[in-house]
Structures are given as C-alpha cells and as structure tokens.
C-alpha positions in Angstrom: 0.0 0.0 0.0 2.7 2.4 0.9 4.4 1.9 -2.4 2.7 4.9 -3.9 2.7 7.3 -0.9 4.6 10.0 -2.8 3.5 13.6 -2.3 1.7 15.6 -4.9 2.8 19.2 -4.3 0.8 21.8 -6.3 2.0 25.4 -6.1 1.0 27.6 -3.1 -2.0 25.5 -2.0 -0.2 22.2 -1.8 -2.0 19.1 -1.0 -1.3 15.4 -0.9 -3.6 12.8 -2.5 -2.7 9.2 -2.4 -4.2 5.7 -2.4 -6.5 5.3 0.5 -6.7 2.4 3.0 -6.8 4.5 6.1 -6.8 8.1 7.2 -4.1 9.8 9.2 -3.3 13.3 10.6 0.3 12.9 9.8 1.3 15.1 6.8 4.9 13.8 6.5 6.1 11.8 3.5 5.9 8.0 3.8 8.6 5.8 2.3 7.3 3.5 -0.5 6.9 -0.2 0.2 5.7 -3.3 -1.7 2.4 -3.9 0.1 -0.7 -4.7 -1.9 -2.8 -1.9 -3.1 -5.9 -1.3 -1.1 -9.5 -1.3 -2.3 -10.7 2.1 -3.5 -14.2 2.2 -1.9 -16.0 5.0 -0.2 -17.3 4.4 3.3 -21.0 5.4 3.4 -21.4 7.8 0.5 -24.7 7.2 -1.2 -27.3 9.1 -3.2 -30.1 9.2 -5.7 -30.4 10.3 -9.3 -33.9 10.3 -10.8 -35.1 8.3 -7.8 -32.5 5.5 -8.2 -30.3 4.9 -5.2 -26.6 4.5 -5.6 -23.6 3.8 -3.5 -20.6 5.5 -5.0 -17.7 3.1 -4.5 -14.8 4.7 -6.2 -13.4 8.2 -6.6 -10.5 10.5 -7.4 -9.2 14.0 -6.9 -7.9 15.9 -9.9 -5.3 18.2 -8.6 -4.6 21.6 -10.4 -1.1 22.2 -11.8 -1.0 25.6 -10.2 -2.5 27.5 -7.3 -4.9 29.3 -9.6 -6.6 26.2 -11.0 -9.5 24.3 -9.5 -9.4 20.8 -8.2 -12.3 18.4 -8.7 -13.7 15.4 -6.9 -15.2 12.7 -9.1 -17.1 9.7 -7.8 -18.7 6.8 -9.8 -20.2 3.4 -9.1 -17.6 1.6 -11.2 -13.9 0.8 -11.3 -11.2 3.2 -10.5 -9.9 3.3 -14.1 -13.1 5.1 -15.0 -12.9 7.3 -11.9 -9.4 8.3 -13.0 -10.4 8.9 -16.6 -10.6 12.6 -17.5 -12.8 11.5 -20.5 -15.4 9.5 -18.6 -18.6 11.5 -18.1 -21.0 8.9 -16.7 -23.9 6.8 -18.1 -27.5 6.2 -17.1 -26.5 3.0 -15.4 -23.3 4.4 -13.9 -23.8 8.1 -13.2 -21.0 10.4 -12.1 -20.9 12.9 -9.3 -18.5 15.8 -9.4 -17.5 18.5 -6.9 -15.3 21.5 -7.9 -13.6 24.2 -6.0 -10.7 26.6 -6.5 -8.6 25.3 -3.6 -8.7 22.1 -1.5 -8.6 23.1 2.2 -9.6 21.4 5.4 -13.0 22.7 6.4 -16.6 23.2 5.2 -17.7 24.7 1.9 -21.2 25.8 1.3 -22.6 24.8 -2.1 -23.7 27.5 -4.4 -22.5 29.8 -7.2 -21.0 32.6 -5.2 -17.4 33.5 -4.4 -15.7 30.9 -2.2 -18.5 28.4 -2.7 -18.2 25.0 -4.3 -20.4 23.3 -6.9 -21.7 19.8 -7.2 -23.1 18.3 -10.3 -24.8 14.9 -11.1 -24.3 13.6 -14.6 -26.0 10.5 -15.9 -24.7 10.6 -19.5 -27.4 12.8 -20.8 -28.6 15.3 -18.1 -26.4 17.4 -15.9 -28.0 18.3 -12.6 -26.5 21.3 -10.8 -26.8 21.3 -7.1 -27.8 24.5 -5.3 -28.1 23.4 -1.7 -25.8 21.7 0.7 -22.2 21.5 1.8 -19.0 19.5 1.5 -16.5 19.2 4.3 -12.9 18.1 3.9 -11.8 16.4 7.1 -8.2 15.6 6.2 -5.9 15.5 3.3 -2.8 13.6 4.4 -0.3 11.2 3.1 -2.7 8.3 3.7 -6.1 9.6 2.8 -8.3 12.4 1.7 -11.6 12.1 3.7 -14.6 14.2 3.9 -18.4 14.5 4.2 -20.9 15.6 1.6 -24.5 16.6 1.7 -26.0 17.9 -1.5 -29.5 18.2 -2.9 -30.8 19.5 -6.2 -33.1 22.3 -4.8 -35.8 20.6 -2.8 -35.8 17.5 -5.1 -34.8 14.6 -2.9 -34.7 12.4 -6.1 -31.3 14.1 -6.8 -29.2 14.0 -3.6 -26.0 12.6 -2.2 -24.8 12.3 1.4 -22.3 10.5 3.6 -18.6 10.3 4.1 -15.9 9.4 1.5 -12.3 8.5 1.1 -10.7 9.4 -2.2 -7.8 7.9 -4.1 -4.9 9.4 -6.0 -4.8 9.4 -9.8 -1.4 9.8 -11.5 -0.7 12.3 -14.2 1.0 11.6 -17.5 1.1 14.3 -20.3 -1.9 16.0 -18.8 -4.2 13.0 -18.6 -5.0 10.9 -15.5 -4.9 7.2 -15.0 -4.9 4.7 -12.2 -1.6 4.6 -10.3 0.2 1.3 -10.3 1.6 -0.2 -7.1 5.1 0.7 -8.2 4.2 4.1 -9.7 6.4 6.9 -8.4 4.6 9.6 -10.3 3.7 12.2 -7.7 1.4 14.2 -10.0 4.1 16.9 -10.0 4.5 19.1 -13.1 7.5 18.0 -15.1 7.0 20.2 -18.2 9.7 22.8 -18.7 8.4 26.3 -18.8 8.7 28.5 -21.9 8.5 32.2 -22.7 5.0 32.9 -24.1 5.5 36.5 -24.9 7.6 39.6 -24.3 7.0 43.3 -24.2 8.2 45.2 -26.2 8.0 42.6 -28.9 10.8 41.4 -31.1 11.4 43.8 -34.0 9.2 46.5 -32.4 10.4 50.0 -33.2 9.6 53.5 -31.8 9.5 52.2 -28.3 9.4 54.9 -25.6 12.7 55.4 -23.7 10.7 55.2 -20.4 9.2 51.8 -21.2 9.2 48.8 -18.8 10.2 45.4 -20.0 7.9 42.3 -19.4 8.1 38.6 -20.0 5.2 36.2 -19.7 5.8 32.5 -19.2 3.7 29.5 -20.1 3.0 28.7 -16.5 3.4 30.0 -12.9 7.0 30.5 -12.0 9.1 30.4 -8.8 9.4 34.1 -8.4 12.7 33.7 -6.5 14.4 32.5 -9.6 13.4 35.5 -11.8 16.1 37.9 -10.9 17.9 40.8 -12.5 20.9 43.2 -12.0 19.8 46.0 -9.7 23.1 47.5 -8.4 25.3 47.9 -11.5 25.5 47.3 -15.3 27.0 43.8 -15.0 24.9 41.2 -16.8 23.7 38.9 -14.0 20.4 37.4 -13.0 17.9 35.4 -15.1 16.1 38.4 -16.7 18.5 40.7 -18.6 18.3 43.7 -21.0 21.3 44.9 -23.1 22.1 47.3 -25.9 25.6 45.9 -26.6 24.8 42.2 -26.8 25.4 41.6 -23.1 28.9 43.1 -22.7 26.9 45.1 -20.2 23.3 45.2 -19.1 20.8 48.0 -18.4 20.7 48.5 -14.6 17.3 47.8 -13.2 15.7 49.9 -10.4 14.4 46.9 -8.4 13.7 43.2 -8.5 11.1 42.1 -11.1 7.5 42.7 -10.2 5.1 39.8 -10.7 1.6 39.6 -12.0 -0.8 37.3 -13.9 -0.6 34.6 -11.1 3.2 34.6 -11.2 3.4 34.2 -15.0 4.3 37.7 -16.0 7.4 39.5 -14.6 8.3 43.2 -15.3 11.5 45.1 -14.9 11.8 48.9 -14.7 15.2 50.4 -15.8 16.7 52.6 -13.2 17.1 55.4 -15.8 15.4 56.0 -19.2 16.7 54.0 -22.1 18.8 55.7 -24.7 17.3 57.1 -27.9 17.8 55.3 -31.2 19.1 52.2 -29.6 18.3 48.5 -30.1 17.8 46.4 -27.0 17.9 42.6 -26.6 15.9 40.7 -24.0 17.4 37.6 -22.5 15.9 35.0 -20.1 18.4 32.4 -18.9 17.8 28.8 -17.9 18.1 30.0 -14.3 14.4 30.5 -14.2 12.2 27.8 -12.7 8.5 27.1 -12.7 6.6 26.5 -9.5 7.3 22.8 -9.7 11.1 23.4 -10.0 11.5 22.8 -13.7 14.0 24.9 -15.5 13.7 26.2 -19.1 15.2 23.7 -21.5 17.2 26.5 -23.3 18.0 30.1 -23.0 15.5 32.6 -24.5 16.8 35.6 -26.4 15.1 38.0 -28.8 16.6 37.6 -32.3 16.4 41.3 -33.3 15.3 43.1 -30.2 13.3 46.3 -30.0 14.5 49.8 -30.9 13.7 53.1 -29.1 12.4 56.3 -30.6 14.7 58.9 -32.0 15.2 62.0 -29.8 14.3 65.5 -30.6 15.1 68.7 -28.7 12.6 71.4 -27.7 15.0 73.9 -26.0 18.7 74.6 -25.4 20.8 76.6 -23.0 24.6 77.3 -22.8 26.8 78.2 -20.0 30.6 78.7 -19.8 32.1 75.6 -21.6 29.0 73.5 -21.4 25.5 73.1 -22.9 22.1 71.7 -22.0 19.1 70.4 -23.9 15.5 69.9 -23.0 14.3 66.8 -24.8 10.9 66.0 -26.2 10.2 63.7 -23.3 10.7 66.6 -20.9 14.0 65.2 -19.7 17.3 67.2 -19.5 20.8 66.3 -20.7 23.9 68.5 -20.3 27.4 68.0 -21.6 30.8 69.7 -21.7 32.8 71.1 -18.7 31.7 69.7 -15.4 34.1 71.0 -12.8 31.2 72.2 -10.6 28.7 69.5 -11.2 26.8 71.7 -13.7 26.0 68.7 -15.9 23.9 67.2 -13.0 25.2 63.7 -13.4 26.6 63.4 -9.8 30.3 63.6 -10.7 32.7 66.0 -12.2 33.5 64.1 -15.3 33.3 66.2 -18.4 31.2 64.6 -21.1 31.2 64.9 -24.9 34.9 65.0 -25.6 35.5 61.3 -26.1 34.0 58.7 -28.5 30.8 57.1 -27.3 30.2 59.4 -24.4 27.1 61.1 -25.8 25.4 57.8 -26.4 25.6 57.0 -22.7 25.2 60.5 -21.3 22.8 60.2 -18.3 19.7 62.3 -17.9 19.6 64.9 -15.1 17.8 63.5 -12.1 15.1 66.1 -11.5 13.5 64.1 -8.7 11.0 61.3 -8.6 8.3 61.8 -11.2 9.5 65.3 -12.1 10.1 66.5 -15.6 11.2 69.9 -17.1 9.3 72.6 -19.1 12.2 75.1 -19.4 16.0 75.3 -18.8 18.6 78.0 -18.1 22.4 78.0 -17.8 24.7 80.4 -15.9 28.4 80.3 -16.0 28.8 77.2 -13.9 25.2 76.4 -12.7 22.1 75.2 -14.4 18.4 75.5 -13.6 15.2 73.8 -14.7 11.6 74.9 -14.4 9.7 71.7 -13.5 6.3 70.3 -14.5 4.9 71.3 -11.1 6.0 74.9 -11.6 8.9 74.6 -9.1 12.5 75.5 -9.8 15.6 73.4 -9.2 19.2 74.5 -9.8 22.5 72.6 -9.6 26.2 73.2 -10.0 28.3 76.0 -8.5 26.8 77.6 -5.4 29.5 79.9 -4.1 27.1 82.9 -4.0 23.8 81.1 -3.3 22.8 81.0 -6.9 21.1 77.6 -6.5 18.7 79.2 -4.0 19.0 76.4 -1.4 20.0 78.7 1.5 23.6 77.5 1.7 26.8 77.5 -0.5 27.0 73.7 -1.0 27.8 72.8 -4.6 25.2 70.2 -5.9 25.4 67.7 -8.7 29.0 66.7 -8.3 28.6 64.0 -5.7 26.7 60.7 -5.7 23.1 60.9 -4.6 23.0 64.7 -4.6 20.5 65.2 -7.4 18.0 62.8 -5.8 17.8 65.0 -2.7 18.3 68.4 -4.4 15.6 70.7 -3.0 13.5 73.1 -5.1 13.9 76.8 -4.7 11.7 78.5 -2.1 9.9 81.1 -4.2 7.7 82.3 -1.3 4.5 81.0 0.2 2.1 79.9 -2.5 4.3 81.1 -5.3 5.3 79.2 -8.4 7.4 80.0 -11.5 6.4 80.5 -15.1 9.9 81.3 -16.5 13.6 81.3 -15.4 16.8 83.0 -16.4 20.4 82.4 -15.2 23.3 85.0 -15.1 26.9 84.4 -14.3 26.5 83.8 -10.6 22.8 84.5 -10.1 19.3 83.3 -11.1 15.9 84.9 -11.7 12.4 83.6 -11.9 9.2 85.1 -13.3 6.5 84.1 -10.8 2.9 83.1 -11.4 1.7 86.5 -10.1 3.9 88.2 -12.8 6.4 89.4 -10.3 10.1 88.8 -10.5 12.6 87.4 -7.9 16.4 87.0 -8.2 19.0 85.4 -6.0 22.7 84.7 -5.8 25.6 87.2 -6.5 24.5 90.9 -6.1 27.7 93.0 -6.1 26.2 95.2 -8.9 22.6 95.2 -7.7 21.6 92.6 -10.3 19.1 91.1 -7.9 17.1 94.4 -8.1 16.5 94.7 -4.3 18.1 98.1 -3.8 21.3 96.8 -2.1 24.3 94.6 -3.0 23.7 91.8 -0.4 23.8 88.3 -2.0 20.8 86.2 -1.3 20.1 82.5 -1.1 23.3 81.5 0.7 22.0 81.6 4.2 19.1 80.0 6.0 15.8 81.9 5.8 16.8 84.2 3.0 14.7 82.8 0.3 11.5 83.0 2.3 12.0 86.7 2.8 13.5 87.5 -0.6 11.9 90.7 -1.9 10.4 90.9 -5.4 12.0 93.2 -7.9 10.3 96.7 -7.9 9.3 97.1 -11.6 7.6 100.4 -11.0 4.1 101.3 -9.6 1.5 99.0 -11.1 3.9 97.3 -13.4 4.3 93.5 -13.8 6.5 91.3 -16.0 5.7 89.0 -18.9 9.3 87.8 -19.7 12.8 88.0 -18.2 16.4 87.6 -19.4 19.7 87.5 -17.6 23.2 88.7 -18.6 26.5 88.2 -16.8 25.8 90.8 -14.2 22.5 92.4 -15.2 18.9 91.5 -15.9 16.0 92.7 -18.0 12.2 92.4 -17.8 9.6 92.8 -20.5 6.7 94.6 -18.7 3.0 94.3 -19.1 2.8 97.6 -21.0 5.4 96.2 -23.5 8.2 98.4 -22.2 11.6 97.1 -21.0 13.5 97.7 -17.8 17.0 96.5 -17.0 19.1 96.7 -13.8 22.5 95.7 -12.4 25.9 96.4 -13.9 26.0 99.2 -16.5 29.6 99.9 -17.3 28.9 99.5 -21.0 25.4 101.0 -21.1 23.8 97.6 -21.1 20.9 98.9 -19.1 19.9 101.3 -21.9 19.4 104.3 -19.7 21.9 106.5 -21.5 24.5 106.5 -18.8 26.8 103.9 -17.2 25.3 104.1 -13.7 24.8 100.8 -12.0 21.1 100.4 -10.9 19.5 98.3 -8.2 22.4 98.4 -5.6 21.2 101.4 -3.6 18.0 102.3 -1.8 15.3 103.8 -4.0 17.0 103.1 -7.3 14.5 100.5 -8.6 11.5 102.8 -8.0 13.0 105.4 -10.3 14.5 103.1 -12.8 13.5 104.3 -16.2 12.3 102.1 -19.0 14.3 101.9 -22.2 13.5 104.4 -24.9 13.0 102.1 -27.9 
C-alpha cells in the first residue's frame, strides 16, 4: 500500500492525494513499500439520481497544476480506471458525481454559485443536474487519505441527492491525462513540463519604443518568483532576466527586483534610468528561471532582433561657460561639456562629450522622482530647470547662493545629490512660469507676474536696492523681496546677462538693472542700478 505514498505538491495550495486504505493526521512523506494496493471504496457515501439509489464506490481528486486552477472530486459506481479517466462522463447505469472548488482546504464549503462556494453536479450521461443546496467538508488530506463528508441536494428535489462520508484515491498524471496509479508508480502528479517564454513586451522587431518603457516577460505557467532575478546594483549582466544594448557586454541597470503579476506568470522590470534614444535592445531570459514545480527552461531565451527606441528631438537649449544643456521632447534634460562644478547634473565632475561614445551613454539629469522639465537655463557654472509642477531646481556651482537652497553647497558633483536636491523657495504659495540664469545669479518670473532674483549681487543685479547676495543663508529665500518694476507694473518675460537682468513689462516696455559699465541697461548712462535704496523705484524704461 505504501508503495505509492509519494507527495503531490501543487503550487502555493499544496495538497497530498494518495491511495486510501486508512486516514491519518500525519502530513509527513511516507517511504514506499511493496504492500498490496488497497480497495478504493468510499465508506458510506450514497445518493439518488432520478429516484435511483446509488452507493458511489470509487473516486478520485484531480489536482490543479498551479494554485490558480481548481481541483475536482469525481465519484462513480464503477472501477477506479473510469474514476481516473478525464474522458469518462458517466452513463445512465453508472452516473458520475463531481465537486469542484478553486482550492482544497480542510473545512466546510457551502454549495452554491458565489465566491468561495463549491459546486456539485450529477451527470447520468445525458442530463447534468447542478446542485444548489448543501455543503461539503474536507476532514483531512494527508499522506494516507483524503476524507470528507458531503450533503448535496438539487433544490428541494430529494430524487437528486447525495450524502455521507468518503475517502478518495490518487490518480497519477502523464502528459496532462489521468490514470490509475500502479503499485510501483512513483509519479507524484508533479508538473515535469519545462516552462517556456510565451510573450515579451516590447515585442521582437518593435520600433519606436518609448525610452521610459518597462520590460515584461510572460511564461507558459506559474513561476518560482525567487528564480526570476535581475541586475539592480550595476550594469554587470547577472540574474535570469536581462536587458542589453551591446549584446550583453553590459546590461541596463534595473531599479528593483522584477515585479510579478498574472498569477506569477508575468514579470516586469523597470530600468533605473530612461533607455537611450535610437538604440536596439535585446531581452534575455536564462535557464536560471524555474517554474513553481522546480522545472528549468530547456534552453535560454533571447530576442533575435530586439526592439528599438524612438529617436530623440530637442525642444529647448541653453549654454553656460564651456557646457551646454538640452530639454528633450520627453521633458528630460541632458547637459554636456565642462563639469568642474557638477553643472551637468550627473553626480560627478567628469566632463562629457569630448570622447567617442560618451554622448550615447550620457545620463539624464535626475530632477526628482516623477519630475520633468518645461524650461531650462544655464549660468556660468550652474544650471536650472523649471519643472512640470512649476517649481525650480538649480545645480552646479553655489558659491554665491545662486542655487537658491540657502547654503553654499555645490550640488550635482557627488553621488546621490540630485535625488535630494531641494527646489527653490519662491515664497508662500508662489510658483514660477519662466527662469533665467546669469553668471552667478538666477531669476524667476512668478505666477503673479512678479520677479525674484537670488545669488551674487555685487552690482545690484538682484534688483533689491542693495548689494547683499541672497540664497546662501538659512531663511533668506523665504524673505527674498520681489523686484520693484515700478508702480502697477508686472513682467511678462525675463532675461539675464552676466551681471545684469532685464524684464519685458505688461505695458510692452523694457527695464534693465544691475551692472551698467557699457550702457547695457539702456538708460543713456553707465550708472549701476539696483544696488542702492530707491533706485528701482525710479529706474527708467528703455527708450525704444
């Protein structure tokens, strides 16, 4: 009897179904022996179909191959071969009773058609009777027996009923069909089919793929999610799920472990940075992946042609001293050139664009989680972006507070700095609609059409009637005055020079302030304006 006491393990809701001579509460595996197979008879299970009484002597449990499938109990008044046959449906002289539920658990299940309920049907070869009243209770499912109790009735019709206790036998699986287990059979009903890749996204040969896309693979069956891994800490190709643009000399670094869905059949990876424009990427799944039953893929999967990303286009540009920046059509920012002060925003001081291949791998500026840019500006050694939420962030040199973060810490030249870079405090409730950057200072046009400037102020370029630099000490940005543009006047646009600024006003006039050695303020003298009390109130507009 014990010869076939091998465990059937099915996914998360594992259960053990074996040949049944007695029941036991011991769930441990029993070593096979050469004892004679027992009879496969139920104890007292009996019933009626169309008024004819039956005692259902034999039965089986069909176990799902994954936790998402349903199991079914089948009982007939015939031999076990018929009970184990997936094709046998019952006849008028030998009807079949079936019970089906998503998961086999110890306990009672109410019959019915709702969530969590089981269903019982009587089938006599021609008519299928669905049961709407009753219950089934699983007492034990152990290494020696699966026992339970059933009471079922077709509505109020006692001509179609079944009740009593039962003990069910194991049926072995081969190529998806069930048959009677022989005494020496070691088949444990475990899935032995190797998993395969059913689909991928993006698909092979797909073009025009977004650079922010995620990569997914769907398998033919539920997988052991611990075996679907990827490279999350560097660009070395390791893990069982890989993505590469140079045929796996290196791999795209992924932000976190693959996420799972579709009952552990679909796995998705999210690159830690956007993919590159105009690149072809290959997806690889190695034989390191295993399904829920422990089967590995028979061969490595790899896309033959891969997918290609969209070509980039630029919507705005800005230049500083020895470096340049571009706002791309996906609202990301890239900067290249000199990087002595972190002005490229790539968390190091490596200059980019002067060696072969550097532009293809040039990182995007990290503007913060979920943030994108709508405008950019470049000073001598610092850069700024107006973000999609109307806030402003600046990075690079900060000797004079030009980043507006109330200290003089240079940002963008060290690892992790861009991720924690704060936005500029523009004042309570205030946001920006435009930005401009001078040599060591920055200005913003605010949502109420006023202007604020911060940073270096030796020549009054901040327009606050003194030459105190602002933005380099705690609390300064919260109290930063707006530029006095004249009584009743507001701004519609701003521009910044090395040491002076200009505003286009609501009446279509122009005013400029700051350094004026060369007459750049347009006020027909070379007097610096904005560095002394009262100067901004009397600042004339330019005679155009």
